[in-house]
C-alpha positions in Angstrom: -17.3 96.2 -1.3 -17.3 99.9 -1.1 -14.8 99.7 1.7 -12.4 97.7 -0.5 -12.8 100.2 -3.4 -12.1 103.2 -1.1 -8.9 101.4 0.2 -7.7 100.8 -3.3 -8.3 104.4 -4.2 -6.2 105.6 -1.3 -3.4 103.3 -2.2 -3.5 104.7 -5.8 -3.5 108.3 -4.7 -0.6 107.5 -2.3 1.4 105.9 -5.1 0.8 108.9 -7.4 2.0 111.4 -4.8 5.1 109.3 -4.1 5.9 109.1 -7.8 5.7 112.8 -8.1 8.0 113.3 -5.2 10.4 110.8 -6.8 10.5 112.5 -10.2 10.9 116.0 -8.4 14.1 114.7 -6.8 16.0 112.8 -9.6 17.2 116.1 -11.2 18.6 117.4 -7.9 22.1 116.9 -6.4 22.5 113.9 -4.1 22.0 114.4 -0.4 19.0 116.8 -0.7 16.2 116.3 1.8 13.0 114.8 0.7 11.1 117.8 2.0 12.9 120.1 -0.4 10.7 122.2 -2.8 11.6 123.9 -6.1 10.2 127.0 -7.8 10.3 127.2 -11.6 10.4 130.5 -13.4 10.2 131.8 -17.0 12.1 135.1 -16.7 11.7 136.2 -20.3 8.1 135.1 -20.8 9.0 132.7 -23.7 7.0 129.8 -22.1 10.3 128.0 -21.4 11.5 127.5 -17.9 14.9 129.1 -17.6 15.4 129.2 -13.8 14.7 126.6 -11.1 15.2 127.6 -7.4 15.2 125.0 -4.8 14.9 125.3 -1.0 15.2 122.9 1.9 12.5 122.1 4.5 13.5 125.3 6.5 13.0 127.4 3.3 16.7 127.9 3.0 18.1 128.4 -0.4 20.0 125.3 -1.5 20.5 125.4 -5.3 19.7 127.6 -8.3 19.7 126.3 -11.8 19.8 128.7 -14.7 19.5 128.4 -18.5 21.7 131.4 -19.4 21.4 131.2 -23.2 17.7 130.3 -23.2 18.2 127.0 -25.1 16.0 125.0 -22.9 19.0 123.3 -21.1 20.3 124.4 -17.6 23.9 125.4 -17.9 24.6 127.0 -14.6 24.1 125.4 -11.1 24.7 127.5 -8.0 24.9 125.6 -4.6 24.3 127.4 -1.3 25.0 126.7 2.4 23.5 129.0 5.1 22.2 131.2 2.4 25.7 131.8 0.9 26.9 130.5 -2.4 29.6 127.9 -2.0 30.0 126.5 -5.5 29.0 127.3 -9.0 29.1 124.8 -11.9 28.8 126.1 -15.5 28.7 124.8 -19.0 30.4 127.6 -20.7 30.3 126.2 -24.3 26.7 125.0 -23.9 27.5 121.5 -25.0 28.7 118.4 -23.2 29.4 118.3 -19.5 30.3 121.0 -16.9 33.5 122.7 -17.9 33.9 125.3 -15.2 33.6 125.2 -11.5 34.0 128.2 -9.1 34.4 127.8 -5.3 33.3 130.4 -2.8 34.0 131.2 0.9 32.0 133.8 2.8 30.2 134.5 -0.5 33.4 135.4 -2.3 35.1 133.5 -5.1 38.3 131.9 -4.0 39.2 129.4 -6.9 38.1 128.5 -10.3 38.7 125.2 -12.2 38.3 125.0 -16.0 38.2 121.6 -17.7 39.3 120.4 -21.1 37.5 117.9 -23.3 39.0 115.0 -21.3 37.3 116.4 -18.2 40.8 117.2 -16.9 41.5 120.6 -15.1 43.7 122.6 -17.6 43.3 126.0 -15.9 43.3 126.8 -12.2 42.8 130.4 -10.9 43.3 131.5 -7.4 41.6 134.8 -6.3 42.4 137.3 -3.6 40.1 138.7 -0.9 38.6 141.2 -3.5 37.8 138.4 -6.0 40.6 139.6 -8.2 42.8 136.9 -9.9 46.0 136.3 -7.9 47.5 133.4 -9.7 46.5 131.2 -12.7 48.1 127.9 -13.7 47.4 126.5 -17.2 48.2 123.4 -19.1 49.0 124.6 -22.6 49.3 121.3 -24.4 46.8 119.2 -22.6 49.3 116.9 -21.0 48.0 117.2 -17.5 50.9 119.2 -16.3 50.6 123.0 -15.4 53.4 124.3 -17.6 52.5 128.0 -17.5 51.8 130.2 -14.4 50.5 133.8 -14.4 50.8 136.2 -11.6 48.6 139.2 -11.0 48.8 142.4 -8.9 45.5 144.1 -8.0 43.8 142.1 -10.7 46.2 143.1 -13.4 48.6 140.6 -15.1 52.1 141.3 -13.9 54.3 138.4 -14.8 54.3 134.8 -16.0 56.6 131.8 -16.0 56.6 128.7 -18.4 58.2 125.3 -18.3 58.1 124.6 -22.1 59.4 121.0 -21.9 57.6 120.1 -18.6 60.8 118.9 -16.9 60.2 121.0 -13.8 62.6 123.8 -14.9 61.2 127.3 -15.7 62.8 128.5 -18.9 60.6 131.4 -19.9 59.9 134.5 -17.8 57.7 137.4 -19.0 56.6 140.7 -17.5 53.5 142.7 -18.3 52.0 146.2 -17.9 48.4 147.1 -18.7 47.9 143.4 -19.5 50.4 143.7 -22.4 53.9 142.1 -22.6 56.8 144.2 -21.7 59.8 141.9 -21.7 60.3 138.2 -22.2 63.4 136.2 -21.3 64.1 132.7 -22.7 66.6 130.1 -21.4 66.6 127.8 -24.5 69.2 125.3 -23.3 68.4 125.5 -19.6 71.8 126.5 -18.4 70.3 129.2 -16.1 71.2 131.9 -18.6 68.9 133.6 -21.1 69.7 133.2 -24.7 66.9 135.5 -25.9 65.4 138.7 -24.5 62.5 140.3 -26.2 61.3 143.8 -25.6 57.7 144.9 -26.6 56.3 148.3 -27.6 53.2 150.0 -26.1 50.9 148.0 -28.4 52.3 144.6 -27.1 54.2 143.8 -30.3 58.0 142.9 -30.4 60.2 146.0 -30.8 63.7 144.7 -30.2 65.3 141.4 -29.2 68.8 140.4 -28.1 70.2 136.9 -28.7 73.0 134.7 -27.6 73.2 132.6 -30.8 76.5 131.0 -29.7 75.0 130.0 -26.4 78.3 131.2 -24.6 76.6 133.5 -22.1 77.1 136.7 -24.2 74.5 138.6 -26.3 75.9 138.7 -29.9 72.8 139.6 -31.9 70.3 142.4 -31.9 67.0 142.4 -33.9 64.7 145.3 -34.5 61.0 145.1 -35.4 58.3 147.4 -36.9 54.7 146.5 -36.2 55.9 143.1 -35.0 57.9 142.4 -38.2 61.6 141.9 -38.3 63.3 144.7 -40.3 67.0 144.7 -39.2 69.5 142.4 -37.5 72.9 143.5 -36.2 75.7 141.2 -34.9 78.9 141.7 -32.9 80.7 138.5 -33.3 83.8 139.3 -31.3 82.0 141.3 -28.6 84.1 144.4 -29.1 81.1 146.7 -29.1 81.3 147.2 -32.9 78.7 145.8 -35.3 80.2 143.3 -37.7 77.1 142.5 -39.7 73.9 144.3 -40.6 71.0 142.6 -42.4 67.8 144.3 -43.5 64.6 142.4 -43.8 61.3 142.8 -45.7 58.4 140.5 -45.3 60.5 138.3 -43.1 63.2 137.7 -45.8 66.6 139.4 -46.0 67.0 142.0 -48.7 70.4 143.5 -48.0 73.4 142.6 -45.8 76.8 144.1 -45.1 79.6 142.5 -43.2 82.9 143.2 -41.7 84.7 139.9 -42.5 88.0 140.7 -40.9 86.6 142.5 -37.9 88.6 145.8 -38.5 85.5 148.1 -38.1 84.9 148.5 -41.8 82.2 146.7 -43.9 83.8 144.8 -46.8 81.1 142.2 -48.0 77.8 143.5 -49.5 75.0 141.1 -50.5 71.6 141.7 -52.1 68.8 139.1 -51.7 65.6 138.4 -53.5 63.0 135.9 -52.0 65.5 135.1 -49.3 68.3 134.0 -51.6 71.4 136.0 -52.7 71.3 137.5 -56.2 74.5 139.6 -56.1 77.5 140.2 -53.9 80.4 142.7 -53.8 83.6 142.5 -51.8 86.6 144.5 -50.8 89.1 141.5 -50.7 92.2 143.5 -49.7 90.3 145.8 -47.3 91.6 149.1 -48.9 88.1 150.6 -49.0 87.5 149.7 -52.9 85.3 146.9 -54.0 87.2 144.5 -56.3 84.9 141.4 -56.4 81.5 141.3 -58.1 79.3 138.2 -58.1 75.9 137.1 -59.4 73.9 134.1 -58.1 71.3 131.9 -59.8 67.7 131.4 -58.5 68.9 128.8 -56.1 71.6 131.0 -54.5 74.5 129.3 -56.4 77.4 131.3 -58.1 76.6 132.2 -61.7 79.2 134.8 -62.6 82.1 136.6 -60.9 84.3 139.5 -62.2 87.4 140.4 -60.1 90.2 142.9 -59.9 92.6 140.3 -58.6 95.6 142.6 -58.8 93.8 145.5 -57.1 94.7 148.0 -59.9 91.2 149.3 -60.3 90.7 147.2 -63.5 88.8 144.0 -63.9 91.3 141.2 -64.9 89.4 138.0 -64.3 85.9 136.8 -65.1 84.5 133.4 -64.0 81.5 131.6 -65.3 79.5 128.9 -63.4 76.8 126.4 -64.2 74.8 124.9 -61.4 77.4 126.3 -59.0 80.3 124.7 -60.8 83.0 126.6 -62.5 83.0 126.1 -66.3 85.1 129.0 -67.7 87.6 131.6 -66.7 88.6 134.6 -68.7 91.5 136.5 -67.5 94.4 138.9 -68.1 97.5 136.7 -67.5 100.2 139.4 -68.2 98.5 142.3 -66.6 98.3 144.6 -69.6 94.5 145.1 -69.3 93.5 142.7 -72.1 91.7 139.5 -71.2 93.6 137.1 -73.5 93.3 133.8 -71.7 90.3 131.5 -71.5 90.4 128.3 -69.4 87.5 125.7 -69.7 86.6 123.2 -67.1 84.9 119.9 -67.2 83.6 118.7 -63.8 85.7 121.5 -62.2 88.9 120.1 -63.9 90.8 122.1 -66.6 90.0 120.6 -69.9 91.2 123.2 -72.4 92.9 126.6 -72.5 93.0 129.2 -75.2 95.2 132.4 -75.6 95.0 135.4 -77.9 98.7 136.2 -77.8 98.7 139.1 -80.2 95.5 140.7 -78.7 93.6 140.7 -82.1 90.5 139.1 -80.7 91.2 135.7 -82.3 92.6 132.5 -80.6 96.0 131.6 -81.7 97.1 129.0 -79.2 95.1 126.1 -77.6 96.2 123.8 -74.9 94.4 120.5 -74.2 94.5 118.6 -70.9 93.8 115.0 -69.8 91.6 113.9 -66.9 94.6 114.4 -64.5 94.8 118.1 -65.7 98.1 117.4 -67.5 98.9 119.0 -70.8 98.2 116.6 -73.6 98.3 118.6 -76.8 98.9 122.1 -78.0 97.9 123.8 -81.3 99.5 127.2 -82.3 98.8 129.7 -85.1 102.3 130.9 -85.4 101.7 133.6 -88.1 98.5 134.8 -86.5 96.6 134.3 -89.8 
């Protein structure tokens, strides 16, 4: 009877030992030898294990597990071969699965893979022999395609390329100095010519940019920036080296603009803006250096009122009034004597009535009425001006 009891006791002890060995292995990577042993450490004496070091049967370091943020969960796993690290897996955001893996050769890091929420590699970095980054590929929009590539020199960012539509053609090239952008070239229509070139200041903000807005291979527009904000735009529409249009900006909206409409080298159209919409405009319509056209606009940028020197005599001889952008009344000097004696009224932009002050006494003494075809239909006259 005692022999049977001792036998059962031996079997129980053996089962207990085997169970301990099993549970000590289930948290380790696959392929580890059964003789492996692990050492647990509490490096900050908070009574929580934050480091586990495992060895093989030859007491060679195999794996190190570390809880870097001391939250009770291991978030860094370092794997070794022949006492040298070969791979390091990390959970950088301390939630979910592993999101970063580093690979090593001869103890030096050679490659790093970063993963997105879909467990897909969205950043791949290659390192040189000094463990400085050499090249980095990134997937900006999570499509599974490396659309942006960064190039480094001596660990410093030197240049980058980007395929914005992921069709295999690079259409953005950028250079850097001191890890700040210096110049950026953009091929918007993928015709192997750059439609935009942006230059950056010492702080890495846009300072100037040149644009081929017509996409004809010639830069026609230059923009200037202060603290990264657009402040002025210049255009040379006919590529003669002379600026044909200058627009000033404030808060991203235009505030003033002057144009050379006939490309003779002189500005002849001057516009003022508020909240991005024109509020007034002056023109030199006969290009003699004197402004003879003065307009105002409503809050929606539609013509509201215009006064003109149509004969270019230095005197206003016509005034036009608008409602919702449509002409409703014109007051003008028909005979050129300096007195605005004729008033024409419009209905849906067609002449409906016209009055005249023929004796210039400030009172209407003739009225013409028109039909829907703008034909004269009736006239009333005060023959004795009384």
